[in-house]
C-alpha positions in Angstrom: 172.2 -79.3 60.6 168.7 -80.1 61.9 168.4 -81.3 65.4 165.3 -83.0 67.0 165.5 -82.2 70.7 163.2 -84.0 73.1 163.0 -83.5 76.8 160.8 -85.5 79.2 160.4 -84.2 82.8 157.2 -83.2 84.5 158.9 -80.2 86.3 159.4 -77.2 84.0 162.0 -75.9 86.4 164.0 -79.2 86.4 167.6 -79.6 85.5 166.6 -81.7 82.5 164.3 -79.0 81.1 166.9 -76.2 81.7 169.6 -78.3 80.1 167.4 -79.0 77.0 166.6 -75.2 76.7 170.3 -74.4 76.9 171.1 -77.0 74.2 168.3 -75.6 72.1 169.6 -72.0 72.5 173.3 -72.8 71.8 172.5 -75.0 68.7 170.2 -72.2 67.3 172.9 -69.6 68.1 175.2 -71.5 65.7 172.6 -71.1 63.0 171.2 -74.7 63.0 167.6 -75.6 63.1 166.1 -77.2 66.3 162.8 -79.0 66.6 162.2 -78.7 70.3 159.6 -80.7 72.2 158.9 -81.0 75.9 156.6 -84.0 76.2 155.0 -82.9 79.5 154.5 -79.3 78.4 152.9 -80.6 75.2 150.8 -83.1 77.2 151.9 -85.7 74.7 149.4 -88.6 74.4 151.6 -91.6 75.1 148.9 -94.2 74.5 149.3 -96.3 71.4 145.8 -97.3 70.6 144.8 -100.7 69.0 143.5 -99.0 65.8 146.8 -97.1 65.5 148.8 -100.3 66.1 146.7 -102.3 63.6 146.9 -99.7 60.8 150.6 -98.9 61.5 149.8 -95.3 61.1 148.7 -92.4 63.3 146.2 -89.7 62.3 147.2 -87.7 65.4 148.7 -84.4 64.0 151.1 -84.2 66.9 152.5 -87.7 66.1 152.7 -86.8 62.4 154.6 -83.5 63.2 157.1 -85.4 65.4 157.7 -88.0 62.6 158.2 -85.3 60.0 160.7 -83.5 62.2 162.6 -86.7 63.1 162.8 -87.5 59.4 164.1 -84.0 58.6 166.7 -84.1 61.4 170.3 -85.1 61.3 170.6 -85.6 65.0 168.1 -86.8 67.6 168.7 -85.7 71.2 166.7 -87.0 74.1 167.0 -85.9 77.8 165.2 -87.5 80.7 165.5 -88.6 84.3 166.2 -92.3 85.2 163.2 -93.5 87.1 163.7 -97.1 88.4 166.1 -97.9 85.6 163.7 -96.6 82.9 162.6 -93.4 81.3 159.3 -91.8 82.3 156.3 -93.6 80.8 155.4 -90.8 78.5 158.8 -91.2 76.8 158.3 -94.9 76.3 154.9 -94.0 74.8 156.6 -91.5 72.5 158.9 -94.3 71.2 156.0 -96.6 70.7 154.0 -94.0 68.7 156.8 -92.4 66.7 159.2 -95.3 65.9 156.6 -97.3 64.1 156.9 -99.7 61.2 156.7 -97.8 57.9 158.4 -94.8 59.4 161.4 -95.9 61.5 161.8 -99.4 60.0 160.1 -101.7 57.5 160.3 -105.2 56.2 161.6 -106.6 53.0 158.2 -108.0 52.1 156.1 -105.1 53.3 154.3 -105.9 56.5 154.3 -109.7 55.9 155.9 -112.2 58.3 159.3 -111.6 56.7 162.1 -111.4 59.2 164.2 -109.1 57.1 164.1 -105.7 58.7 164.9 -102.6 56.7 166.1 -99.7 58.9 164.6 -96.4 57.6 166.5 -93.8 59.7 170.0 -94.5 58.5 172.5 -91.7 58.5 171.2 -89.9 61.6 173.0 -89.6 64.9 171.5 -89.9 68.4 172.5 -88.6 71.8 170.7 -89.5 75.0 171.2 -87.6 78.2 170.2 -89.3 81.4 170.1 -87.9 84.9 170.0 -90.4 87.8 170.3 -90.6 91.5 172.4 -93.8 91.2 175.9 -93.2 92.5 177.7 -95.0 89.6 177.8 -98.0 87.4 176.4 -99.0 84.1 172.8 -98.2 83.2 171.2 -101.2 81.4 168.8 -98.8 79.7 171.7 -97.6 77.5 171.9 -101.0 75.8 168.2 -100.9 75.2 168.4 -97.5 73.6 171.4 -98.3 71.5 170.9 -102.0 70.5 167.1 -102.4 70.6 166.0 -99.0 69.3 168.7 -96.9 67.5 170.5 -99.8 65.8 167.2 -101.4 64.8 166.1 -98.3 63.0 169.5 -97.7 61.4 171.1 -95.2 63.7 174.6 -96.5 64.6 176.3 -93.3 65.7 174.9 -93.1 69.3 176.3 -91.3 72.4 175.2 -91.2 76.0 175.9 -88.6 78.7 174.9 -89.7 82.3 174.9 -87.4 85.3 175.1 -89.7 88.3 174.0 -88.7 91.8 172.1 -85.8 90.3 170.6 -84.4 93.5 174.0 -84.1 95.1 176.0 -83.2 92.0 178.2 -80.2 92.0 177.8 -77.2 89.7 181.0 -78.4 88.0 179.5 -81.9 87.4 176.3 -80.5 86.0 178.3 -78.1 83.7 180.4 -81.1 82.5 177.2 -83.0 81.7 175.7 -80.1 79.7 178.9 -79.3 77.9 179.3 -83.0 77.0 175.9 -83.0 75.4 176.5 -79.7 73.6 179.9 -80.7 72.4 178.6 -83.9 70.9 175.9 -82.1 68.9 178.0 -79.1 67.8 181.0 -81.1 66.7 179.1 -83.8 64.8 179.8 -83.9 61.1 177.0 -84.3 58.6 
């Protein structure tokens, strides 16, 4: 199995980053490949320029590498903190630059005005881990991830792990979050 693992938190000592590193290490220990990216550590350029938007292609070697690794992966895993009900802006920029037409989806008639979308990432799985200071309740962003992004590009096997009240969470609650993420990845059938 190939796993694309993306973490987005500005603090390299954060729970998100340490969780991503633990997932990376445990998946690799099983003998699986992991493409690991920390968007802040990499200083990922989240700005989708007009020329890139118009040509529907990026010449940025970092964007090309991410696309190649996503394409080669069976499972896409994303970890991030919930900030005002949304991911950090750099993660939104990553989605804009990576999940482009011609890579993540296409149209029946090429890039015409056709309304027939062709998902190009079918057969993959996605897991999203979100930490939040909210006490409980649904996170509307999960619908956006699942229905607006993943399903649109052909990924229908989607899971979420949410750690509520992160700042006050117990060690047991944090371990349960990490184990839930790892279990989903390690028990997936490909």
